[in-house]
C-alpha positions, 0 to 999 in steps of 0.5 A: 531572467530565467533565475528570476522567473524560477524564483517567482514560481517557487512560492506558488509551487509551494502553495499548490503542493501544500493544497494538494497534500491537504486535499489528498489527506482530507479525502480520507474523511468522505470515505470514513463517513461513507463507510460508517454510514454503510456499516450502520445502515447495512450492518455489513462491515466488508461492504462498508470498508470497500466503499470507504477505500474506493471513495478515498482512492477515487478522490485522493488520487486526483487531489494529489495530482497522481495518475497511474500507469499500470502494466499487468493490472488484470492480476490485481483482481486475484482473490485470495492472495498476498500482494507484496509491494515495495515501499518508497514513499508516504503516498504508498498507502493511497496507491495501494488502495487505488490499485487493489480497491476492494476486498483486501486488508493492509498490514502497517507499522503500529505507529500509523495507528497514532496518525490523525485521520489516517490512523482512524481510517486504517483502523476502520479498514481492519488494518493489521498493525505490527510492532516492528520491534516485537516479533512475538507481537507481530506473529500474534497479530498476523495469525488471524490473517490466515482466516482472512485469506481463507475467507477470500480476502487479500492481504497487502504487505510491504515486506521491506518493513520500512521505506527503501533507503535508496533506489533499490529494494531493502531486505525482505522480512518473512511475514508476508511469505509465511502467511501465504505459505500457511494459507496456501495462496499465491504471492503477487509482487507489485512494483511501484517504480517512481512513487518518490516523484510524488513524495520523496522520503523525508518530504511533506508536500506532494508533487503531481506525477504519473506513477508507473506500476508493474504487476508481476505474475503470481507466484504459487506457494503450493510447493513451498516449505518452511525449509526453502522459504529463504530461497523463495523470498529471495527469488521474489525479491530479485524479480521485483528488484529487476522490475524497478527499472523503467 
């Protein structure tokens, strides 16, 4: 009887997951519309971007069936700073928007620029698109971000560069840390413990879940130097890896 009941529930669960995924993606549209209208009327790009990001987060999380359980959330208001997130799932961009809300610029792989809806939304938000195969292009793209930080805007990075292959963190790239060093702003490590519960790697349909997030204490970069950067990066990575445990 239990197997029969599961079989009957499965198609319905698939329909619910499909609708949830579609609504979470479509939640980008009202944010884009609000942002464009604000930009046209107010001529204030940052205000327009903030309104778009906040509306997407406010609509997108409930649409995806996601609730956030955040420890250390008061640190998320720190500006300027470089926020470094681990990367588990395709839901991470929405989670980053929901956590930071305003006055930040994201960094993403160049391929996202070609995605319907998300590509347009990311471009409107001033996202820095990096070509992971072209280090010179990535350095050129990041150069203006120093001025962004000095203007009081945060930058959000996923230093793994791609989704984690397993339960632990992958190797970190240096871009986020070099940027924080150049601008002399703190690094804020943010650990998303279970985004895979919503959208596992390789999956397309979202499942409702409570996502646990730990925001770690900011790391000052004033005493950092290029020669010691590898060791500083490894210390941040080790702290984040330890915080992945529930």
